[in-house]
N, CA, C, O and CB atoms as a CASP TS submission, in Angstrom:
PFRMAT TS
TARGET T0000
AUTHOR 0000-0000-0000
METHOD Language model
MODEL 1
PARENT N/A
ATOM      1  N   MET     1      16.268 -11.359  -1.791  1.00  0.00           N
ATOM      2  CA  MET     1      17.115 -12.270  -0.886  1.00  0.00           C
ATOM      3  C   MET     1      16.798 -12.892   0.485  1.00  0.00           C
ATOM      4  O   MET     1      17.259 -13.979   0.834  1.00  0.00           O
ATOM      5  CB  MET     1      18.167 -11.607  -0.637  1.00  0.00           C
ATOM      6  N   LEU     2      15.921 -12.081   1.295  1.00  0.00           N
ATOM      7  CA  LEU     2      15.122 -12.722   2.089  1.00  0.00           C
ATOM      8  C   LEU     2      14.741 -13.980   1.645  1.00  0.00           C
ATOM      9  O   LEU     2      15.116 -14.994   2.234  1.00  0.00           O
ATOM     10  CB  LEU     2      14.125 -12.022   2.337  1.00  0.00           C
ATOM     11  N   LEU     3      14.107 -14.010   0.768  1.00  0.00           N
ATOM     12  CA  LEU     3      13.636 -15.932   0.328  1.00  0.00           C
ATOM     13  C   LEU     3      14.164 -16.547   0.185  1.00  0.00           C
ATOM     14  O   LEU     3      13.944 -17.711   0.523  1.00  0.00           O
ATOM     15  CB  LEU     3      13.082 -16.516  -0.604  1.00  0.00           C
ATOM     16  N   LEU     4      15.591 -15.995  -0.636  1.00  0.00           N
ATOM     17  CA  LEU     4      16.468 -17.222  -0.745  1.00  0.00           C
ATOM     18  C   LEU     4      17.347 -17.366   0.595  1.00  0.00           C
ATOM     19  O   LEU     4      17.990 -18.387   0.841  1.00  0.00           O
ATOM     20  CB  LEU     4      17.458 -17.101  -2.085  1.00  0.00           C
ATOM     21  N   HIS     5      17.319 -16.556   1.200  1.00  0.00           N
ATOM     22  CA  HIS     5      17.523 -16.890   3.209  1.00  0.00           C
ATOM     23  C   HIS     5      16.829 -18.052   3.454  1.00  0.00           C
ATOM     24  O   HIS     5      17.424 -19.068   3.813  1.00  0.00           O
ATOM     25  CB  HIS     5      16.702 -15.609   4.491  1.00  0.00           C
ATOM     26  N   LYS     6      15.627 -18.016   3.299  1.00  0.00           N
ATOM     27  CA  LYS     6      14.784 -18.668   4.168  1.00  0.00           C
ATOM     28  C   LYS     6      14.621 -19.846   3.085  1.00  0.00           C
ATOM     29  O   LYS     6      15.142 -20.708   3.794  1.00  0.00           O
ATOM     30  CB  LYS     6      13.384 -17.786   4.730  1.00  0.00           C
ATOM     31  N   LEU     7      14.302 -20.522   1.936  1.00  0.00           N
ATOM     32  CA  LEU     7      14.631 -21.271   1.549  1.00  0.00           C
ATOM     33  C   LEU     7      16.024 -22.301   1.802  1.00  0.00           C
ATOM     34  O   LEU     7      16.033 -23.528   1.896  1.00  0.00           O
ATOM     35  CB  LEU     7      14.409 -20.778   0.780  1.00  0.00           C
ATOM     36  N   ILE     8      16.735 -21.708   1.847  1.00  0.00           N
ATOM     37  CA  ILE     8      18.449 -22.264   1.825  1.00  0.00           C
ATOM     38  C   ILE     8      18.127 -22.924   3.669  1.00  0.00           C
ATOM     39  O   ILE     8      18.383 -24.074   4.027  1.00  0.00           O
ATOM     40  CB  ILE     8      20.202 -20.385   1.580  1.00  0.00           C
ATOM     41  N   SER     9      17.598 -21.956   4.461  1.00  0.00           N
ATOM     42  CA  SER     9      17.232 -22.535   5.663  1.00  0.00           C
ATOM     43  C   SER     9      16.303 -23.434   6.351  1.00  0.00           C
ATOM     44  O   SER     9      16.555 -24.216   7.267  1.00  0.00           O
ATOM     45  CB  SER     9      17.130 -21.873   6.095  1.00  0.00           C
ATOM     46  N   GLU    10      15.322 -23.227   5.836  1.00  0.00           N
ATOM     47  CA  GLU    10      14.407 -24.443   5.512  1.00  0.00           C
ATOM     48  C   GLU    10      15.235 -25.611   4.956  1.00  0.00           C
ATOM     49  O   GLU    10      15.253 -26.590   5.703  1.00  0.00           O
ATOM     50  CB  GLU    10      13.265 -24.050   4.418  1.00  0.00           C
ATOM     51  N   ILE    11      16.107 -25.756   3.511  1.00  0.00           N
ATOM     52  CA  ILE    11      16.381 -26.718   3.446  1.00  0.00           C
ATOM     53  C   ILE    11      18.195 -26.978   4.372  1.00  0.00           C
ATOM     54  O   ILE    11      18.239 -28.128   4.808  1.00  0.00           O
ATOM     55  CB  ILE    11      16.084 -26.908   1.932  1.00  0.00           C
ATOM     56  N   TYR    12      18.746 -26.643   4.503  1.00  0.00           N
ATOM     57  CA  TYR    12      19.722 -26.516   5.572  1.00  0.00           C
ATOM     58  C   TYR    12      18.796 -27.496   6.920  1.00  0.00           C
ATOM     59  O   TYR    12      19.408 -28.487   7.317  1.00  0.00           O
ATOM     60  CB  TYR    12      20.068 -24.569   5.939  1.00  0.00           C
ATOM     61  N   THR    13      17.838 -27.308   7.369  1.00  0.00           N
ATOM     62  CA  THR    13      16.990 -28.411   8.478  1.00  0.00           C
ATOM     63  C   THR    13      16.464 -29.124   8.057  1.00  0.00           C
ATOM     64  O   THR    13      15.695 -29.757   8.780  1.00  0.00           O
ATOM     65  CB  THR    13      16.060 -28.104   9.321  1.00  0.00           C
ATOM     66  N   ILE    14      16.554 -29.424   6.758  1.00  0.00           N
ATOM     67  CA  ILE    14      15.974 -30.514   6.220  1.00  0.00           C
ATOM     68  C   ILE    14      17.314 -31.758   6.174  1.00  0.00           C
ATOM     69  O   ILE    14      17.133 -32.951   6.415  1.00  0.00           O
ATOM     70  CB  ILE    14      15.280 -30.026   4.666  1.00  0.00           C
ATOM     71  N   VAL    15      18.435 -31.230   5.865  1.00  0.00           N
ATOM     72  CA  VAL    15      19.151 -31.872   5.982  1.00  0.00           C
ATOM     73  C   VAL    15      19.700 -32.401   6.883  1.00  0.00           C
ATOM     74  O   VAL    15      20.020 -33.586   6.970  1.00  0.00           O
ATOM     75  CB  VAL    15      19.561 -31.613   5.576  1.00  0.00           C
ATOM     76  N   GLU    16      19.872 -31.472   7.709  1.00  0.00           N
ATOM     77  CA  GLU    16      20.303 -31.916   8.972  1.00  0.00           C
ATOM     78  C   GLU    16      20.022 -32.445   9.731  1.00  0.00           C
ATOM     79  O   GLU    16      20.816 -32.539  10.667  1.00  0.00           O
ATOM     80  CB  GLU    16      20.506 -31.485   9.485  1.00  0.00           C
ATOM     81  N   THR    17      18.715 -33.126   9.815  1.00  0.00           N
ATOM     82  CA  THR    17      17.746 -34.069  10.525  1.00  0.00           C
ATOM     83  C   THR    17      17.754 -34.816   9.870  1.00  0.00           C
ATOM     84  O   THR    17      16.973 -35.662  10.305  1.00  0.00           O
ATOM     85  CB  THR    17      16.523 -33.834  10.857  1.00  0.00           C
ATOM     86  N   ASP    18      18.379 -35.288   8.533  1.00  0.00           N
ATOM     87  CA  ASP    18      18.565 -36.416   7.766  1.00  0.00           C
ATOM     88  C   ASP    18      17.201 -36.836   7.445  1.00  0.00           C
ATOM     89  O   ASP    18      16.978 -38.035   7.278  1.00  0.00           O
ATOM     90  CB  ASP    18      19.385 -37.476   8.446  1.00  0.00           C
ATOM     91  N   LYS    19      16.531 -36.216   7.372  1.00  0.00           N
ATOM     92  CA  LYS    19      15.376 -36.045   6.278  1.00  0.00           C
ATOM     93  C   LYS    19      15.110 -36.152   4.955  1.00  0.00           C
ATOM     94  O   LYS    19      15.299 -35.135   4.287  1.00  0.00           O
ATOM     95  CB  LYS    19      15.062 -35.170   6.273  1.00  0.00           C
ATOM     96  N   LYS    20      14.601 -37.425   4.240  1.00  0.00           N
ATOM     97  CA  LYS    20      14.456 -37.124   2.647  1.00  0.00           C
ATOM     98  C   LYS    20      13.982 -35.994   2.290  1.00  0.00           C
ATOM     99  O   LYS    20      12.952 -35.673   2.882  1.00  0.00           O
ATOM    100  CB  LYS    20      13.644 -37.973   1.948  1.00  0.00           C
ATOM    101  N   LEU    21      14.438 -35.161   1.402  1.00  0.00           N
ATOM    102  CA  LEU    21      14.030 -33.891   0.598  1.00  0.00           C
ATOM    103  C   LEU    21      13.132 -33.863  -0.004  1.00  0.00           C
ATOM    104  O   LEU    21      13.270 -34.161  -1.190  1.00  0.00           O
ATOM    105  CB  LEU    21      14.717 -33.462  -0.191  1.00  0.00           C
ATOM    106  N   ASN    22      11.838 -33.517   0.467  1.00  0.00           N
ATOM    107  CA  ASN    22      10.839 -33.268  -0.708  1.00  0.00           C
ATOM    108  C   ASN    22      10.530 -32.022  -0.756  1.00  0.00           C
ATOM    109  O   ASN    22      10.065 -31.380   0.185  1.00  0.00           O
ATOM    110  CB  ASN    22       9.592 -33.983  -0.668  1.00  0.00           C
ATOM    111  N   ILE    23      10.845 -31.482  -2.193  1.00  0.00           N
ATOM    112  CA  ILE    23      10.538 -30.281  -2.445  1.00  0.00           C
ATOM    113  C   ILE    23       9.155 -29.872  -2.154  1.00  0.00           C
ATOM    114  O   ILE    23       8.977 -28.684  -1.885  1.00  0.00           O
ATOM    115  CB  ILE    23      10.847 -30.076  -3.640  1.00  0.00           C
ATOM    116  N   TYR    24       8.337 -30.522  -2.163  1.00  0.00           N
ATOM    117  CA  TYR    24       6.564 -29.861  -1.557  1.00  0.00           C
ATOM    118  C   TYR    24       6.461 -29.457  -0.367  1.00  0.00           C
ATOM    119  O   TYR    24       5.436 -28.928   0.066  1.00  0.00           O
ATOM    120  CB  TYR    24       5.296 -30.899  -1.479  1.00  0.00           C
ATOM    121  N   ALA    25       7.521 -29.656   0.319  1.00  0.00           N
ATOM    122  CA  ALA    25       7.717 -29.352   1.441  1.00  0.00           C
ATOM    123  C   ALA    25       8.105 -27.576   1.754  1.00  0.00           C
ATOM    124  O   ALA    25       7.793 -26.975   2.782  1.00  0.00           O
ATOM    125  CB  ALA    25       8.724 -30.357   1.776  1.00  0.00           C
ATOM    126  N   LEU    26       8.610 -27.181   0.955  1.00  0.00           N
ATOM    127  CA  LEU    26       9.180 -25.432   0.817  1.00  0.00           C
ATOM    128  C   LEU    26       7.724 -24.916   0.297  1.00  0.00           C
ATOM    129  O   LEU    26       7.660 -23.695   0.158  1.00  0.00           O
ATOM    130  CB  LEU    26      10.779 -25.007  -0.636  1.00  0.00           C
ATOM    131  N   LYS    27       6.492 -25.688  -0.026  1.00  0.00           N
ATOM    132  CA  LYS    27       5.565 -24.922  -0.657  1.00  0.00           C
ATOM    133  C   LYS    27       4.840 -23.800   0.752  1.00  0.00           C
ATOM    134  O   LYS    27       4.340 -24.144   1.823  1.00  0.00           O
ATOM    135  CB  LYS    27       4.391 -26.121  -1.494  1.00  0.00           C
ATOM    136  N   GLY    28       5.064 -22.378   0.157  1.00  0.00           N
ATOM    137  CA  GLY    28       4.476 -21.622   0.893  1.00  0.00           C
ATOM    138  C   GLY    28       5.779 -20.828   2.176  1.00  0.00           C
ATOM    139  O   GLY    28       5.465 -20.181   3.175  1.00  0.00           O
ATOM    140  N   VAL    29       7.119 -21.135   1.741  1.00  0.00           N
ATOM    141  CA  VAL    29       7.950 -20.647   2.654  1.00  0.00           C
ATOM    142  C   VAL    29       8.074 -19.258   2.245  1.00  0.00           C
ATOM    143  O   VAL    29       7.782 -19.030   1.072  1.00  0.00           O
ATOM    144  CB  VAL    29       9.210 -21.386   2.756  1.00  0.00           C
ATOM    145  N   GLY    30       8.510 -18.112   3.095  1.00  0.00           N
ATOM    146  CA  GLY    30       8.825 -17.231   2.195  1.00  0.00           C
ATOM    147  C   GLY    30       7.574 -16.217   1.812  1.00  0.00           C
ATOM    148  O   GLY    30       7.709 -15.085   1.348  1.00  0.00           O
ATOM    149  N   LYS    31       6.111 -16.997   2.163  1.00  0.00           N
ATOM    150  CA  LYS    31       4.991 -16.200   1.143  1.00  0.00           C
ATOM    151  C   LYS    31       4.797 -14.615   2.273  1.00  0.00           C
ATOM    152  O   LYS    31       4.040 -13.694   1.966  1.00  0.00           O
ATOM    153  CB  LYS    31       2.992 -17.458   0.898  1.00  0.00           C
ATOM    154  N   GLU    32       5.637 -14.627   3.518  1.00  0.00           N
ATOM    155  CA  GLU    32       4.604 -13.247   3.983  1.00  0.00           C
ATOM    156  C   GLU    32       5.847 -12.187   3.335  1.00  0.00           C
ATOM    157  O   GLU    32       5.725 -11.025   3.723  1.00  0.00           O
ATOM    158  CB  GLU    32       4.154 -12.983   6.235  1.00  0.00           C
ATOM    159  N   VAL    33       6.839 -12.413   2.542  1.00  0.00           N
ATOM    160  CA  VAL    33       7.970 -11.805   2.001  1.00  0.00           C
ATOM    161  C   VAL    33       6.723 -10.585   1.027  1.00  0.00           C
ATOM    162  O   VAL    33       6.723  -9.355   1.069  1.00  0.00           O
ATOM    163  CB  VAL    33       9.246 -13.154   0.975  1.00  0.00           C
ATOM    164  N   TRP    34       5.657 -11.638   0.124  1.00  0.00           N
ATOM    165  CA  TRP    34       5.062 -11.031  -0.621  1.00  0.00           C
ATOM    166  C   TRP    34       3.993 -10.278   0.064  1.00  0.00           C
ATOM    167  O   TRP    34       3.620  -9.299  -0.582  1.00  0.00           O
ATOM    168  CB  TRP    34       4.733 -11.795  -1.531  1.00  0.00           C
ATOM    169  N   ASN    35       3.485 -10.436   1.029  1.00  0.00           N
ATOM    170  CA  ASN    35       2.250  -9.751   1.464  1.00  0.00           C
ATOM    171  C   ASN    35       2.105  -7.694   1.237  1.00  0.00           C
ATOM    172  O   ASN    35       2.654  -6.772   1.838  1.00  0.00           O
ATOM    173  CB  ASN    35       2.239 -10.273   3.255  1.00  0.00           C
ATOM    174  N   GLY    36       1.448  -7.717   0.486  1.00  0.00           N
ATOM    175  CA  GLY    36       0.656  -6.027   0.490  1.00  0.00           C
ATOM    176  C   GLY    36       1.764  -5.818  -0.763  1.00  0.00           C
ATOM    177  O   GLY    36       2.136  -4.644  -0.762  1.00  0.00           O
ATOM    178  N   ILE    37       2.443  -6.656  -1.900  1.00  0.00           N
ATOM    179  CA  ILE    37       2.881  -6.344  -2.710  1.00  0.00           C
ATOM    180  C   ILE    37       1.929  -6.810  -4.110  1.00  0.00           C
ATOM    181  O   ILE    37       1.752  -7.986  -4.427  1.00  0.00           O
ATOM    182  CB  ILE    37       4.120  -6.723  -2.468  1.00  0.00           C
ATOM    183  N   ASP    38       1.361  -5.614  -4.864  1.00  0.00           N
ATOM    184  CA  ASP    38       0.699  -6.225  -5.779  1.00  0.00           C
ATOM    185  C   ASP    38       1.894  -7.266  -6.916  1.00  0.00           C
ATOM    186  O   ASP    38       3.105  -7.047  -6.886  1.00  0.00           O
ATOM    187  CB  ASP    38      -0.173  -4.934  -6.510  1.00  0.00           C
ATOM    188  N   ALA    39       1.466  -8.022  -7.555  1.00  0.00           N
ATOM    189  CA  ALA    39       2.486  -9.238  -8.344  1.00  0.00           C
ATOM    190  C   ALA    39       2.201  -8.225  -9.719  1.00  0.00           C
ATOM    191  O   ALA    39       3.282  -7.837 -10.162  1.00  0.00           O
ATOM    192  CB  ALA    39       1.781 -11.425  -8.448  1.00  0.00           C
ATOM    193  N   GLN    40       1.133  -7.749 -10.432  1.00  0.00           N
ATOM    194  CA  GLN    40       1.277  -7.218 -11.417  1.00  0.00           C
ATOM    195  C   GLN    40       1.925  -5.766 -11.611  1.00  0.00           C
ATOM    196  O   GLN    40       2.296  -5.287 -12.683  1.00  0.00           O
ATOM    197  CB  GLN    40       0.236  -7.346 -11.792  1.00  0.00           C
ATOM    198  N   GLU    41       1.992  -5.081 -10.163  1.00  0.00           N
ATOM    199  CA  GLU    41       2.922  -4.110 -10.532  1.00  0.00           C
ATOM    200  C   GLU    41       4.222  -4.401  -9.769  1.00  0.00           C
ATOM    201  O   GLU    41       4.771  -3.433  -9.243  1.00  0.00           O
ATOM    202  CB  GLU    41       2.377  -2.708 -10.260  1.00  0.00           C
ATOM    203  N   TYR    42       4.588  -5.191  -9.686  1.00  0.00           N
ATOM    204  CA  TYR    42       5.556  -5.744  -9.146  1.00  0.00           C
ATOM    205  C   TYR    42       6.628  -6.225 -10.615  1.00  0.00           C
ATOM    206  O   TYR    42       7.805  -5.903 -10.776  1.00  0.00           O
ATOM    207  CB  TYR    42       4.902  -6.963  -8.119  1.00  0.00           C
ATOM    208  N   VAL    43       6.077  -6.768 -11.206  1.00  0.00           N
ATOM    209  CA  VAL    43       6.673  -7.831 -12.417  1.00  0.00           C
ATOM    210  C   VAL    43       6.837  -6.212 -13.624  1.00  0.00           C
ATOM    211  O   VAL    43       7.830  -5.896 -14.279  1.00  0.00           O
ATOM    212  CB  VAL    43       5.032  -9.613 -13.115  1.00  0.00           C
ATOM    213  N   ASP    44       5.626  -5.557 -13.554  1.00  0.00           N
ATOM    214  CA  ASP    44       5.806  -4.023 -14.446  1.00  0.00           C
ATOM    215  C   ASP    44       7.015  -3.062 -13.835  1.00  0.00           C
ATOM    216  O   ASP    44       7.614  -2.314 -14.608  1.00  0.00           O
ATOM    217  CB  ASP    44       4.207  -2.979 -14.305  1.00  0.00           C
ATOM    218  N   LYS    45       7.349  -3.101 -12.453  1.00  0.00           N
ATOM    219  CA  LYS    45       8.709  -2.532 -12.244  1.00  0.00           C
ATOM    220  C   LYS    45       9.386  -3.058 -13.056  1.00  0.00           C
ATOM    221  O   LYS    45       9.630  -2.482 -14.116  1.00  0.00           O
ATOM    222  CB  LYS    45       9.321  -2.651 -11.045  1.00  0.00           C
ATOM    223  N   GLU    46      10.078  -4.828 -12.655  1.00  0.00           N
ATOM    224  CA  GLU    46      11.079  -4.963 -12.838  1.00  0.00           C
ATOM    225  C   GLU    46      11.501  -4.612 -14.561  1.00  0.00           C
ATOM    226  O   GLU    46      12.546  -4.148 -15.018  1.00  0.00           O
ATOM    227  CB  GLU    46      11.246  -6.190 -12.247  1.00  0.00           C
ATOM    228  N   ARG    47      10.197  -5.052 -15.278  1.00  0.00           N
ATOM    229  CA  ARG    47      10.454  -5.180 -17.032  1.00  0.00           C
ATOM    230  C   ARG    47      10.544  -3.348 -17.198  1.00  0.00           C
ATOM    231  O   ARG    47      10.655  -2.876 -18.329  1.00  0.00           O
ATOM    232  CB  ARG    47       8.666  -6.175 -18.218  1.00  0.00           C
ATOM    233  N   ALA    48      10.495  -2.578 -16.171  1.00  0.00           N
ATOM    234  CA  ALA    48      10.743  -0.783 -16.887  1.00  0.00           C
ATOM    235  C   ALA    48      12.241  -1.296 -16.199  1.00  0.00           C
ATOM    236  O   ALA    48      12.018  -2.055 -17.142  1.00  0.00           O
ATOM    237  CB  ALA    48       9.567   1.237 -16.025  1.00  0.00           C
ATOM    238  N   VAL    49      12.920  -1.486 -15.844  1.00  0.00           N
ATOM    239  CA  VAL    49      14.332  -1.824 -15.522  1.00  0.00           C
ATOM    240  C   VAL    49      15.133  -2.584 -16.404  1.00  0.00           C
ATOM    241  O   VAL    49      16.347  -2.390 -16.456  1.00  0.00           O
ATOM    242  CB  VAL    49      14.385  -2.482 -14.396  1.00  0.00           C
ATOM    243  N   TRP    50      14.652  -3.304 -16.998  1.00  0.00           N
ATOM    244  CA  TRP    50      14.906  -4.007 -18.653  1.00  0.00           C
ATOM    245  C   TRP    50      15.279  -3.079 -19.883  1.00  0.00           C
ATOM    246  O   TRP    50      16.066  -3.309 -20.801  1.00  0.00           O
ATOM    247  CB  TRP    50      13.450  -4.731 -19.218  1.00  0.00           C
ATOM    248  N   GLU    51      14.589  -2.107 -19.672  1.00  0.00           N
ATOM    249  CA  GLU    51      14.798  -1.416 -21.224  1.00  0.00           C
ATOM    250  C   GLU    51      15.470  -0.353 -20.877  1.00  0.00           C
ATOM    251  O   GLU    51      15.836   0.453 -21.732  1.00  0.00           O
ATOM    252  CB  GLU    51      13.453  -0.948 -22.152  1.00  0.00           C
TER
END
């Protein structure tokens, strides 16, 4: 949810300033959300919920 909020905020800011939207400008937005989280452990937990 935090990541989605950050993306929406960035896109809204771009739209508000009438800049041309460049999807590459969003690279790295919200990366701090994943600090300290092991990607494989996260994926394993998510997959376990599916079963």
